[in-house]
N, C-alpha and C positions, 0 to 999 in steps of 0.2 A: 926249644920253643921258637916258632916262627915270629919274626917281627911283623909289625903292621904292614910294611911295604911288601912283604912276601905272603900275605894272606889273600886268598881269592874266595869270595863268597858267591857261589854259583847255584842258581835255582834251575833244576831240570824240569822242563815243562813240555807238554805236548798232548796229543790225542791218546786216549786210553788204549794201551796195547802197542804204542809206538816204540816202547822200550826204555823209558827213563830209569826204571828200577834195574833192568838188565845192564844198562850203561853204567850205573853206579857200581854194580857188582863187578863189571869188567874193569873199571878203574881201580877198584880194590885189588883185584887179581894182578893187574899190570904193575901195581905198586908193591906187590909182595905182602900185602896185608892179610890176605886169605890164601889158602892153599888150593882151593878148587872153586869153580864157578857154581854158585847157587842158582836155582831155577824158581821163577815166579810161580809156575804151575805146581811145583812141589812144596812151596812154602818154605824154601830153604835159603832165601836171600837175606842179607844183613838188614836191608831197609824195611822189608815187610815182616813185622814181628807180631802184630796183634793176631789173636786167634781168628777174628773176623776177616782179616786180610788173607790169612792162609786158607780159610774156608771158601772165600769168594774168588781167590786166585787173582787179586788185583789190589793196588794200593788204595787205602781209604783215608790216609792221613799223611801229612808231611813227615819226613824223616831226615834228620841231620846225620850225614856220614862224612867225617873228615878223612882226607886222603893225603898222606905226605908224599910229595913228589919233587925230587931234585931241589931240596932246600926250601920248597914252598909248602904252604898248607892250603889244600883245596877243601873248603867246607862245602861239600855238595849237599844240596837240599832237594831230595827227591819229593815230587808232588804227585798226587793222584790226577788222572786224566778224565775221570767221570765229571760231566758238567754239573752234577748235583753237589760236587765237593769243591766248588769254586773258591769257597772261603779259605781252604787250605793253600790254594795257589796264591791268593792275595796276601796271606800272611808270609809266605815264603818270599814273594817279590818285595815285600816291605823291608826285608833285611838283605836282599841280594844286591850285589854290585854288577852282576851280569846274569843273563838267563841263557841257557842252552836250550833252544827249541828243537826237540827231537822229532824227526819226521820219518815215517816208514818209507823206505825206498820201493816197497811193493805197493802200498796204498796211496802214497803221495800226500798231498795236502788234504786233510780231512777237517771235519767240523771242529774237533778239538784243537787242531793246529791253528785255525782261524781264531778260536776263542782265546787260546794262550797268547797269540800275537796281540790281540786287542787288549788283554789284561796287561801285557808288558808295556804297550803304548800308554795306557792309562796311568800306569805307575812310573812311566818315564825310565824304564830299565833297559839298558843296552841288550842287544840280542845277537847271539852267535847260533847259527843253524848247524845241526848235525844230522845228516841223512844216514839212517840206520838200516840194518837188515839187507845190505846189498848182496849178501851171499844167498838170499832166498830166490826161489823160482819166481819169475815174472818181475824181479826187481830191476829198476832202471834209474840210474842217477840222472841221465839227461832229461828224461820225462819229468822227474821230480823237480829238477832245477827249473825247467820251463814253467811248471805249475807255480813254483815259488815266485818267480819273476812276474808271472801273470797276475797272481793274487796280491802280492805285497809290493810290487813296483820297484822303483829305483833303489840301489844300494845292495841288492842281492848279488854277491860276487863269489864264485868258487875259488877257494885257495888250494883245492886238490882235485885231481881227476882219478877215476878208478882204473886199476889195472886188472883186467879180466872182468867177467860178468857172471852173475848168479853163482852157481857152484864153483865156477872158476875164478871168482873174485879173490885175488891173492895179494893185493897191495894198493898203494896210492902214489900218485905223482904230485909232489909239492910244486905248485906253479910259482911260488916266490923264490925258492932255492933252486928250482929246476932239477931236483933230485928225486929219485924213486925210493920207496920203502917197501920191500918185499917181506912177506911174513910166512913163517913156518911154525906151526904149533903155537900161534899167538905171539911169537917173537919176531920183531922187525929188524931188518938190516938195510943199510943204505946201499943203493945201486944206481946205475945209470937208467935214465928213462928209456923204456923199450922203444925200439926203432919205429914200430907201427903207431906209437903214440906221440913221438917226439915233435912232429910238425904241429899237431893240434895243441900239445902242451905249450909250445913256444908262442903260439898265437894267443892262447888264453893268458899266458904270462904277460905279454905286452898289453893286453886289454885290462888286466887287473892292476898292473903297475900304473897305467895311465889313469884309471879310476881313482887310485889312491892319491897320486900326486896332484890331481885336480883340486883337492882340498887345501893345498899349500902353494901359494903363489910363487914363492922362491923356488921350491922344488919343481913346480911345473915348468918354470922358465928354464931351469937346468935340463929338464927332461926333453923339452922341445929343441934344445941345443945339442941333443945327443948324449947328454951325461946322465945315465941312469943312476938313481940314488942307490946307496948300499943297503943291504938287507936290514941292518939295525935302524937306519933312517926310515925305511918303508914301514917297519913294524911300529916305530914310535908314532908316525903319522896315522897309521891304521888304528892304533889304540885310541888316539884322540878322536878319530871319526866314529869309532865304535861307541865311545862315551857320549858323543854328540848325537848318536842315533842317525847318522847319515850313511853308515856302512854296516852291512849285515853279512859277515863272512860265512861261507858255507864249507863245512868239512864233511867227511864221510867215513864210513866203516861198518863194522859188524860187532855188536856186543857179544855175540855168541862165539865167534871165531877169534876175536881179539884184534882183527885187522883195523888199524887206524886209531886204536884207543890210546896208545902212547903218544901219538901225534896230537890228539885232542888235548891230552893233559899238558903236553909241551906248549901248545898254543894258548891254553888257559893261563899258563904262567907268563908267556911272552907278550901276548897282546890283551889279555884280560885285565880290566882295571882293578887296581888295589883299592881298599876302602878309602884311602886318602883322596882318590879322584872323584868320589861321590859323597860329598858332605850331606848329611841328613838334617833337614830343617835348620841349616845354617850352623850346625855344630861342627867345630873343627875336630877332625879325627886325629887326635894327638895322644899317645900313650902317657905323656907327662901332664896332660891337662886334667881338669876336674872330672872325677869319675861319674859317668852317665851310662846307664844300661837300659835297654828297651826290651820288655818281655813280649815276645811275639807268639808264644805257644805255651800252653800249660797242659799237663797230662794228669788226670785224676787216677791215682793208684790206690786201691783200697788197702794196701799193706804199707807202702812207703809214705803215702800221703800225696800232696800235690807237688809235682815237679814243674818248676818254672824254667823255660828255655829262653835265653835272652842273647841279644847282640850288644857288645860293648861299643857304645857310640863314641866315647871319649874316656881318657884316663886308663887306669888299670884296676880291675876288680880282683881283690885278694881275699883269701880266707880270713874270717873274723872281722871283715869290714862292716861298718854300720852305715847303711844307706837309707835315705828318706824316700818314702813313696809319695810321689807328687800328687796322686789322687786322694789318698787317705790322710796324708800327713804323718803316717805312722813310721816308726823306726823298724827296719828290717836288718837282722844280723845274718850276714852271709857266712854260712858254715857248710863245709863239705862241697866245695866247687868240683865240678867234673866236666869232662869233655864227653860228648855223646857219640856213639856209633851204633845207630839203630837203637836197640834196647840195652846195649852195653854202656857202662859208665866207667870212665877212667879218671881217677882223682887227679886234680891239678892244683898247684899252689896259687896260680893267678891266671888271668885272662887279659890280654892287652887290647887296646882300642882296635876295633875291626873284627875281633874274634867272636866266636859263638860258643856258648857253653850252657851249663845248667846248674841248678841248685834246688834242693828239696826243702820242704817244710817251712816256707816263708809264712809269716803270720797272716797277712792280708794283702796278697798281691795277685792280680788277675792278668789275663791276657790284655795287652795294650797299655799296661802300666809302665811308668818311667821311674827308675830308681837312681838316685844321685846323692852326692855328698851334701849334707845339710848346708843351706845357704846358697846353693846353686839354683839360679832361676832358669828353668828349662821349659820349653814349649814344643813338644813333639806331636806332630799330627797323628791322629789315631789311624788304625787300619780301616780302610773303607770296606766294611763287610757287606756282602750282598743281603738284600732284604729277604726274609722268609716268604715263600710264595706257595707253599704246600702245607696243608694242615690235616691232622688226624685227631680224632677224639680217642683218648686212652682211658681204660677202666681197669683199676687194680683187681687182680683175681681174688685176693683174700684181704682180710682186714690188716694182716701183717704187711702185705704189700702196700696197702693204702697208707699206713703209718709212715712208711719209708719213702713213698713216691716223690713227694715234693723236694725233700732234701737230696735224694739221689739225682733227680733231674737237674737241680740247681748245680750240683757238682759236675754233671756232664756239661752244663752250659758254661761253667768256668773253663772247661777244656775246649769247648766249641761254642764261641759266641754267636754263631749263626743259628743256634738252637734256642727256641723260646718256649716257655710254659705259661699258659694263661688259664684262668678259670672263668667261664662264662656264667655269671650269676643268673642270667635269663634262661639259658638252655640247660643249666646245671651240668655242663660237660667240662672235663679237663682237656684242654686243647694243647697239643704239641705241634709247634710250627717249625718248619725247616725249609731248605732250599730245593727239595725234591723228594721223590719216593725212595730212591736209594739212600739218601741222607737219613731219612727218618727210620727206615728199616734197620740200617746199621746201628743207629743210635739206640733203638729198642733192644737190639742184640747186646750191645754194650751195657745197657741198663741192667739186664738180667745177669750177665757174666760178672760185671764189676761189683754190683751192689745187691744182687740177689732179688731184684724187684721184677716181678712178672706182671705184664699187663696184656689186655686184649684191646683190639682196635675196633671202633665202631664208626659209622658214618657221621659226619659233622652235621648238626642240625642248623637250619637257617632261622635266624631271628626275624620273624615276620612282625608286622604291625597291623592294626585295624584303625579305620577312621570312618567319617560319615561324608556324604556328598550333598545332602539337602538339610534344611532346617526342620525341626520337629519339636513338639512340646509334650510334656507329661507331668502328671502329679504323682508324687510319692507319698503314700500315707502309711505311717507306722503307728499301730495302736496295739497295746498289750495291757491286759488287766488280769492280775493274778492275786488280788488281795492286797490291801494297803495301797501305797503309791503305785500307779501304773506307768505306762510309757505312751507318750502321744507326741506326734510331730507330723506336720504336713509341709511339703516343699514343692512348689511348682517351678519347673525348669524349662528353659528353651535352649536347645543345642543347635549350634551353627558350625559349618565347616570353616576352618582357617586355611591360610596359605600353607603350602607344603613346607614343613620345617619350622612352623611357628610355635609348635608345642601346645601348651594348654593355657587358656585364659578364663578366669572366673570373674564375672561381673555381678555385683550386688545392686539390684534394681528394686528391692523391696521397699515399699512406702507404707506409712501409717502404722508401723510397728506390728505388721502381720506376723513377722518372725522377730522375736526379740534380738537385739543387736548381738548379744553374747552367744547366740546360737548360729549365727551366719557362718562363722569359721567351721563349725561342725558339719554344716551342709557341704562346704567345699571339701573337707577331708573325706566325707563319704563318697563324693564324686571322684576324687583322686584315687581312693582305695579301689573303686570299681575299675577305673581306667588301668591301673597297674595290674590288677588281678586278671584282666582280660576282657575283650569285647564279646559280642553276641555271636560272632561267626565261628571262630576257631579258638577263642580264648586267648588271643595274643594282646599285648598292651595296646591301649588306644592313644592316638596322638592327633595333634592338629585339630583341636576342638575348642570352640568358645562356648562356655556355659553361662547363661544368664539366669540368675535366681530372681523371679519376678513376683512371687507371691507365696503365701503359706498360711498355716494356722498353728496356734500354740495353745496349750492349756496352762493355766496359772499354777497348777500343782503337778501334773503328770509330765510336763515337757522337760526334757533334759538334753545335754549334748549327745548322749547315746541315741536318743530317739530321733533327733534331727540328722545325725550321721546316717542312721539307717534309712530315713526318708530320702536323703540325698542319693543314696545308693539305688534305691528302688526307682526313683524318678529318672535318674540318668540311664539306667538299663532299659527302661520302657521307651524313653525318648530315642535312644540310639537305635533300637529295633525299628522305629518308624522313620529314621533319617537316612534310609538307603545306605547301609554300611557296606564298605568294601575292604578287601584285604590288600595291604601294602607289602611289597617285597623290596628288600634292599637291592640297590643297584650299585655296581662297582665301576669305577673308571679304570680301564686297562690301557696301558701304553705298551704295545707289542713291537719289539724291534726284530726285524727279519731281513734277510737278503731281498733285494728288490724283485727278483724273479719269483719269490714266494708271496708277494704282497696280495695277489688275487686270491690265492688259496686261503690265506689267513682271513681276509675280509669276508670271503664266502662262508668260512667256518663261523666267524663272529655273528654274521647275519643269521645263520642257522640256530644260533643260541639266543635269538631274539635281541641281538645287540644292534646298536645304532652307531655306525662309524661317524665320528665327529670331525676327523681330520687326518691328514697324512703329512709327514715331513721328511724330505730326503736328508740323510745324515752324512752322506759321503761314504766312501769305502764300500760302495755297493749295497748299503743298507737303507732301510726306510722305517720310520716309526709310525705306527698306526694307532690312533687314539679312538677308543670306543667306549660307550656306556652299555654295560651288559648286566642282566640280572645275576646277582651273586650266586643264586642256586644253580645257575648254568655253568659256573666256572669254579666250582669247588675242587675239581680235579684238573684244572686247566694246565697246571705245570706238567702233568703227565701227558695230556692230550696234545699240547703244543709241541712237546718234544717228539712225539710220534708223527705229528703232521709235518714238521719241518726237518726231521732227521737231526734233532737237537741243535739246529742252527738258529732257532728263535729264543728270545728271552722276553720277560715282561715284568712290569710292576703293576700292582693293583692297590686301590684305596677306595674306601667307602665314599660314595658320591651323594646318594639321596635315597629316599623311599618313594616308590611309584606304584600306582594301582596295578594290581595283577589281573590279567584277563580272567573273566568269570569261569570259563571252562577249565582253566588250570587251577584256579583257587579251589574248586570243588575237590581236587585231588590232594590238597594239602592236609596233612594229618592234624588233628587237634593238638593244641599245646599240652605237653605233658608236665 
């Protein structure tokens, strides 16, 4: 078992298709953990195990894959590259001590590369870059390196240079050791740097050494005096600069041919920070300290139950430990600890501080929970989940599906906190919210496979409102005689528009006892009932109205609460028809973040959706935030449309802002409330 100092928790991040899963597979092969290389396209990799991942041919959830390498334990956390699955990346970065940003040497810096870089910066996670696929046609390390420097600025420094290109890519030259590593059938051997590369390699060596020593005044002074630091000194300084996020080393290779994979694993051990270098929320990473564990992922298994995947922040977690859940206060017995490798579980007796493992069947533990020994005061920041921006309405196909739907969705949400389930009482729809179309489609596939719940998807209905624009008055007369006591009530009402958002105001102005005091509340209830049931245009709830009850008539025998309630309903409906009613539509405030060069396209698109841009704000890093007020009906599928418009380089948040009058020609096309 590796000690804390020899553990490396590494998140593999990047654009979809850059090769994070293939890189994980290659590391397993290089370590001798597997006998042959699995393929993402064939669904045979260790990391991609869900049927949905095999069917789609891409990663859809994070996967923990430990690799034993030269006395170290590399906990590789493979993450999906699809922007809809950002929550998985955020969860992985929450427990990673280093991120390897995988970049395709063919396609270079892509939108997923930029997104992963941003997420690493937000999480303050150090980054090492690996340029993959250099054996492919049109691959270029130099072009990719230039793009990295242009896009991400200072600190991008190559630690290796390629030997050969495309199909002839056969090795790497290490610019720190000034040695070459040539590969045959994925096996590397040390050699001298080829003569045609030696001059450039030595030049890059000097540049990289100088960039490293600049961060250490003593070392820089020695270097300027002609005393070049030894390799171990350079690596210690480089590790410090990586942790401080001032250096972002660049390595290279090919996950399919194995070139450079062993060197990547070596470097992860040599310059990758151990857990002790990155204390979480001020918690000292000490195996002998109080036991504290952070659950960053749960998997809902219909057969095994819930599997909780956690990182040990402090102390040592052992079988049969009793830990307290900081959220619920409940006691959790740790039984059956295991180490994960994809969907494989290897039982272990204990997990030390810094390590990652799993346990099944905890009583009440969710993603983001903290488990610790009783009496330990812990305050761990939660995972910053992305807000849901895409919604679909789901309808159970059968009554049996309906009976299981809510429970099944909540179990999926325990597995994926970016998934939300709501019931809209107004539109009578069950709404499933997520971070994008892919996210929701995959969630519905899992819903059927794991829990046998089948649903259909229908368009989301917009919750409109109705109001009035002028004052009007009407008399409501309710009279019914059917033998014995009858029903009689008359109410005279004046309706007036209120300021937007004011709601409803009822004013009693009856004098002289025209309506007995005990029946005034019944008139108000009748008005409220009518407003809730819907107005005279399309039957949507009525808002922002002041109602003055000014007069009425009563009968000493036949008047009752019911009769005045009915009179209030009749009077309000007649008055509303005469008060120039209008349809109100919900308006959302959107904050759209896009690259500056796409600002014009996004603003034009928002205007075409009847949006009003209220401001723009430069964010740095070549991005700008555009704030606009847009009718909600125009942005129901904005997550999909923005992705198409910006090539997935845009993101947004939305919140309800107000209700505003809808243009008459558009209001005519709105369907009546069902």
